[in-house]
N, C-alpha and C positions, 0 to 999 in steps of 0.2 A: 636944414642943413646941406651942405653939398657934399655930391658922392666922393670917396676917397677914390674908389675902383672902378675902372671903368668896366662895360659887361661881360660877364664869362663866357671865353672862347669855346668853341665846339658844340654848341647845343643845337646849330644847324645838320652839324656833321653825324650827332647823337640822333635827332630825329631823324635826317634821312637813309640810315644804317636800319632804325627801328621800322621803318616803312618799307625800306628793300627788303629787309628780311619777311615781314610779314606778306609780302606782294610774292616773293619766291613761295611762301609756305601757302598760300592760297592756290597759286599756279602749279604743285606738285601735289596736293587735297583733289584739285578739279582733275586733274591727269590721272591719279589713281582712280577717281571715280569714273573717268570716262572709260579707262581700259577696264572696269570691272562691269560695265555695260555691253561690253562690246559681244557679240557670239563668238563661240569657239570656230565656228568653221571660218569667220572674217579673219583671225589671226593663225590659222592654219600654214599659212603660206611661211609668214613670221618662224613661227616656232618648230618648221620641218626637221631640222637638223637636231635641234634637240630633242624630239620626240622620236628619232631612231637611234639615239643612245642605248646602249644595254641598261642603263639602270630603270628602265620602265618610269619615266618622265613622262605624266600626259600633259597635253595641252593645257587642262585645266588647273594642272599644275604649276606650270611654268606662269599662267595667268596670274595666279593667286600671289606667287612670288613675285611678280613684278608689281603688282598690286599694294602686297606688304612693303614693298621698298619705298615706292613713291608716300603713300602716306606715311610711313616711318619719318622720310626727310622730311615730310610737308610737317609734321608734328615736331621734329626738331627745331625747324625752324621758326617754328608757331611759338616753343616755346621758349628760345632765344630771344624773339621779338618783344614777347610779353615779361620775360624776365629783363630785360635792358631798361625797361620805363621805370619799376619802381628802384632800380640799384643806379641806376648811371641817370637818366632824365630829372626824378624828380629832385635828387642832392642839386643837379645842376638849378634845376629852377627855385632851389631855394634859397641861391647862393652857399653850398656847402661844397666849392669844387673838391674839397680835400677827402671828402667821401664818395668823391663818384670815380675819382683817379685809378683805385685799384678794379672795382666791377668794372671800369671800361677793359683794362687792361686783359683782366681776365676773359670777358666776355668776347673780345675781340678775336684773343686765340681761340677760344673755342671755335667760333662761329667761321675761322680760317679752316681749322682743321674740320670740322663739319662739311664745310662747302668742297673740300679740296676733291671732290668725285668729278664735277665738273668745274672748271676754271671760271665762271661767271658768277657761283653760288659763293666766292668769297668776297667778292663785292663787300658786301655790310661787317665783315670781318675787320677788312682793308679800312673801312670807313671810320670805325669804332676806334680802330689804332692812330689814326689822323688826330680822332678827339681825343684820346688819351693824351696823345702827345702835346698837343692845346694845352690840357686841363695842367698838364705837370708842367709847364711852361709858366702859366698861370700863377698857378701856385709855388712856387722857385720863386717868381719875381715879387710875389705880394709877401714872401716871407723875408726876402732881403729888404723890401721898403719896409718893412715894420720894424727890422732889425736896426736899421739908419735912422729912424726918428727917435729923436730925443724921449727921455723917459720922463712922464712928471711923478714926480716922486711926493708926497709931502708926509709930514712927519707928526 
């Protein structure tokens, strides 16, 4: 039987969004680990201005805060990448674009909000929103073409 519809668009954008989010997560986790292994004397020059504050912040406190931020962002992007797979990619791979439309929009917005700290980290969110737009257009065109087909009614 001949396929009525062409391939569902947006799969490549979803895959690249997931891959970039996971790549950013790995970079952040590795950066957090590398900061945690640096001896305190090596980061003294970086943190000297914070060390002189009257709030009794020590160099090890500053280092632990930096490590926690890096690990936190790494885990956020890792979780977003892992959530994108079952909720966006799998419905697309099983030809169910109507189930992938809303999660793609939600995850794209969340990735942009989470990545607002640095401009490069909004790339996965932008790619996911582009995939959402393509999926939405495909769903709309599919619904229009189904509504224009004659109905086979048997009595």
